KOLKOL-355648 format. One record per residue (C-alpha): residue number from 1; y, z negated, x. Coordinates in nm, 2 decimals, m for minus. Each point is the difference from the previous one (the first is absolute). Layout:
<nodes>
<NUM; <Y; Z; X>>,
...
</nodes>
This chain:
<nodes>
<1; <0.00; 0.00; 0.00>>,
<2; <0.35; 0.09; 0.13>>,
<3; <0.16; m0.34; 0.06>>,
<4; <0.32; 0.06; 0.20>>,
<5; <0.27; m0.18; m0.21>>,
<6; <0.29; 0.21; 0.13>>,
<7; <m0.16; 0.34; m0.07>>,
<8; <m0.14; 0.18; m0.30>>,
<9; <m0.28; 0.26; 0.00>>,
<10; <0.09; 0.16; m0.33>>,
<11; <0.38; 0.04; 0.00>>,
<12; <m0.04; 0.31; m0.22>>,
<13; <m0.08; m0.23; m0.29>>,
<14; <0.37; m0.09; m0.03>>,
<15; <0.11; 0.34; m0.14>>,
<16; <m0.32; 0.05; m0.20>>,
<17; <0.03; m0.33; m0.18>>,
<18; <0.38; 0.04; m0.04>>,
<19; <m0.07; 0.33; m0.18>>,
<20; <m0.27; m0.16; m0.21>>,
<21; <0.24; m0.28; m0.11>>,
<22; <0.28; 0.25; m0.07>>,
<23; <m0.24; 0.18; m0.23>>,
<24; <m0.06; m0.33; m0.18>>,
<25; <m0.35; m0.10; 0.11>>,
<26; <0.05; m0.38; m0.04>>,
<27; <0.17; 0.04; m0.33>>,
<28; <m0.27; 0.22; m0.14>>,
<29; <m0.27; m0.24; 0.11>>,
<30; <0.19; m0.29; m0.15>>,
<31; <0.03; 0.18; m0.33>>,
<32; <m0.35; 0.15; m0.03>>,
<33; <m0.25; m0.22; 0.18>>,
<34; <m0.10; m0.34; m0.15>>,
<35; <m0.30; m0.21; 0.07>>,
<36; <m0.04; m0.24; m0.30>>,
<37; <m0.33; m0.17; 0.08>>,
<38; <m0.10; m0.09; 0.36>>,
<39; <m0.27; m0.19; 0.18>>,
<40; <0.26; m0.12; 0.25>>,
<41; <0.33; m0.09; m0.17>>,
<42; <0.22; 0.09; 0.29>>,
<43; <m0.16; 0.34; 0.04>>,
<44; <0.21; 0.16; m0.28>>,
<45; <0.34; m0.13; 0.13>>,
<46; <0.25; 0.27; 0.11>>,
<47; <m0.21; 0.32; m0.04>>,
<48; <0.29; 0.21; 0.11>>,
<49; <0.02; m0.17; 0.34>>,
<50; <m0.38; 0.02; 0.05>>,
<51; <m0.03; 0.36; m0.10>>,
<52; <0.29; 0.09; 0.23>>,
<53; <m0.17; m0.18; 0.29>>,
<54; <m0.33; 0.19; m0.07>>,
<55; <0.19; 0.33; m0.01>>,
<56; <0.17; m0.08; 0.33>>,
<57; <m0.33; m0.09; 0.15>>,
<58; <m0.17; 0.32; m0.12>>,
<59; <0.29; 0.21; 0.13>>,
<60; <m0.05; m0.17; 0.34>>,
<61; <m0.37; 0.10; 0.00>>,
<62; <m0.18; m0.30; m0.17>>,
<63; <m0.31; 0.10; m0.19>>,
<64; <m0.14; m0.34; m0.08>>,
<65; <0.13; m0.35; m0.08>>,
<66; <m0.04; m0.12; 0.36>>,
<67; <0.21; 0.29; 0.13>>,
<68; <0.29; m0.11; m0.22>>,
<69; <0.09; m0.25; 0.28>>,
<70; <0.17; 0.29; 0.17>>,
<71; <0.32; m0.07; m0.21>>,
<72; <0.01; m0.35; 0.16>>,
<73; <m0.06; 0.11; 0.36>>,
<74; <0.26; m0.02; 0.27>>,
<75; <0.35; m0.01; m0.12>>,
<76; <m0.07; 0.15; m0.35>>,
<77; <0.10; m0.32; m0.18>>,
<78; <0.34; 0.04; 0.15>>,
<79; <0.03; 0.34; m0.16>>,
<80; <m0.14; m0.09; m0.35>>,
<81; <0.04; m0.30; m0.23>>,
<82; <m0.28; m0.13; m0.21>>,
<83; <m0.29; 0.14; 0.20>>,
<84; <m0.33; m0.15; m0.13>>,
<85; <m0.30; m0.11; 0.19>>,
<86; <m0.32; 0.21; m0.04>>,
<87; <m0.18; m0.29; m0.17>>,
<88; <0.27; m0.02; m0.27>>,
<89; <m0.01; 0.38; m0.05>>,
<90; <m0.38; m0.01; m0.02>>,
<91; <0.02; m0.27; m0.27>>,
<92; <0.24; 0.23; m0.19>>,
<93; <m0.22; 0.30; 0.02>>,
<94; <m0.31; m0.18; m0.10>>,
<95; <0.17; m0.09; m0.34>>,
<96; <0.03; 0.37; m0.09>>,
<97; <m0.19; 0.15; m0.29>>,
<98; <m0.01; 0.36; m0.10>>,
<99; <0.29; m0.06; m0.23>>,
<100; <0.21; m0.12; 0.29>>,
<101; <m0.08; 0.32; 0.19>>,
<102; <0.13; 0.19; m0.30>>,
<103; <0.32; m0.20; 0.03>>,
<104; <0.04; 0.10; 0.36>>,
<105; <m0.07; 0.36; m0.09>>,
<106; <0.29; m0.02; m0.24>>,
<107; <0.22; m0.14; 0.29>>,
<108; <m0.11; 0.29; 0.23>>,
<109; <0.09; 0.27; m0.26>>,
<110; <0.34; m0.14; m0.06>>,
<111; <0.06; m0.07; 0.36>>,
<112; <m0.08; 0.36; 0.09>>,
<113; <0.26; 0.13; m0.24>>,
<114; <0.25; m0.24; 0.15>>,
<115; <m0.08; 0.11; 0.35>>,
<116; <0.07; 0.36; m0.09>>,
<117; <0.33; m0.10; m0.14>>,
<118; <0.09; m0.23; 0.28>>,
<119; <m0.10; 0.24; 0.29>>,
<120; <0.06; 0.35; m0.13>>,
<121; <m0.37; 0.07; 0.08>>,
<122; <m0.02; 0.30; m0.23>>,
<123; <0.32; 0.20; 0.01>>,
<124; <0.01; 0.27; m0.27>>,
<125; <m0.25; m0.18; m0.22>>,
<126; <0.23; 0.05; m0.30>>,
<127; <m0.06; 0.37; 0.03>>,
<128; <m0.37; 0.03; 0.04>>,
<129; <m0.30; m0.22; 0.10>>,
<130; <m0.37; 0.06; 0.03>>,
<131; <m0.24; m0.29; m0.07>>,
<132; <m0.36; 0.04; 0.09>>,
<133; <m0.23; m0.27; m0.15>>,
<134; <m0.37; m0.04; 0.07>>,
<135; <m0.23; m0.25; m0.16>>,
<136; <m0.24; m0.19; 0.23>>,
<137; <m0.28; m0.24; m0.07>>,
<138; <m0.05; m0.28; 0.25>>,
<139; <m0.35; m0.16; m0.05>>,
<140; <m0.02; m0.38; m0.02>>,
<141; <m0.29; m0.24; m0.01>>,
<142; <m0.08; m0.32; m0.18>>,
<143; <m0.01; m0.08; m0.37>>,
<144; <0.31; m0.23; 0.03>>,
<145; <0.22; 0.27; 0.14>>,
<146; <0.32; 0.02; m0.21>>,
<147; <0.15; 0.33; m0.10>>,
<148; <m0.32; 0.20; 0.05>>,
<149; <m0.14; 0.23; m0.26>>,
<150; <m0.26; 0.27; m0.04>>,
<151; <0.12; 0.36; m0.05>>,
<152; <m0.15; 0.34; m0.01>>,
<153; <m0.14; m0.05; 0.35>>,
<154; <m0.21; m0.30; m0.12>>,
<155; <0.12; m0.20; 0.30>>,
<156; <0.18; m0.33; m0.03>>,
<157; <0.34; 0.04; 0.16>>,
<158; <0.37; m0.02; m0.02>>,
<159; <0.22; 0.31; m0.05>>,
<160; <0.30; 0.07; 0.20>>,
<161; <0.24; 0.30; m0.01>>,
<162; <0.14; 0.10; 0.34>>,
<163; <0.31; 0.21; m0.05>>,
<164; <0.19; 0.24; 0.23>>,
<165; <0.36; 0.06; m0.08>>,
<166; <0.20; 0.28; 0.16>>,
<167; <0.28; 0.25; m0.08>>,
<168; <0.16; 0.29; 0.17>>,
<169; <0.21; m0.20; 0.25>>,
<170; <m0.27; m0.24; 0.11>>,
<171; <m0.38; 0.05; 0.03>>,
<172; <m0.24; m0.29; m0.05>>,
<173; <0.31; m0.23; m0.01>>,
<174; <m0.17; m0.29; m0.18>>,
<175; <m0.34; m0.12; m0.10>>,
<176; <m0.08; m0.25; m0.26>>,
<177; <m0.30; m0.15; m0.16>>,
<178; <m0.01; m0.14; m0.35>>,
<179; <m0.25; m0.14; m0.23>>,
<180; <m0.22; 0.22; m0.21>>,
<181; <0.05; 0.06; m0.37>>,
<182; <0.33; 0.18; 0.03>>,
<183; <m0.17; 0.33; 0.06>>,
<184; <m0.35; 0.08; m0.15>>,
<185; <m0.25; 0.07; 0.27>>,
<186; <m0.18; 0.29; m0.17>>,
<187; <0.30; 0.18; m0.13>>,
<188; <0.21; 0.27; 0.18>>,
<189; <0.36; m0.01; m0.10>>,
<190; <0.28; 0.24; 0.10>>,
<191; <0.34; m0.09; m0.12>>,
<192; <0.33; 0.17; 0.07>>,
<193; <0.31; m0.17; m0.14>>,
<194; <0.34; m0.07; 0.15>>,
<195; <m0.11; 0.14; 0.33>>,
<196; <m0.30; m0.23; 0.03>>,
<197; <m0.35; 0.14; 0.05>>,
<198; <m0.30; m0.22; 0.00>>,
<199; <m0.36; 0.08; 0.07>>,
<200; <m0.29; m0.24; m0.03>>,
<201; <m0.36; 0.07; 0.08>>,
<202; <m0.33; m0.18; 0.03>>,
<203; <m0.09; m0.14; 0.34>>,
<204; <m0.31; m0.17; 0.12>>,
</nodes>
């Protein structure tokens, strides 16, 4: 673990998290994420701060709970306030149900829209935009797995819809994932209205 208190190994997190906050990440989490029933009472306190800490850790390369200590290494706590320990973040994550993941998905969708507005990510989007949506099935295992269902594939899984958004001035400018249900997996749709063209297809 990087432990020099006068140096930081992930200084690039400063502009990344500043942009996330300018796009309203903490506010959206505070409005849309609520854990009413918990095994550990303190686990549900300040979900906005905890989600922000997890996002920062993932942006710095963390891919498990133990790796989230990266946001407390070296001089990182001098750059950011309210940085949580990995044990606290682990308690928070273990309280999540499938319903809470849907709340986070709602945050992600709204935050993506805010990011585009705050950063000018898709110039010219008001004229024409192409949205490519593909349905994917991710197999899951275990009878207690929440959010899983059987579809035409006869395999228990969760559906996701990767999306690719581009328009004449930028190619592959943004990618987003959102929960299934918005676009039927077995139906091709081609819509053209107000300069917006959408295509959805069945994936694997």
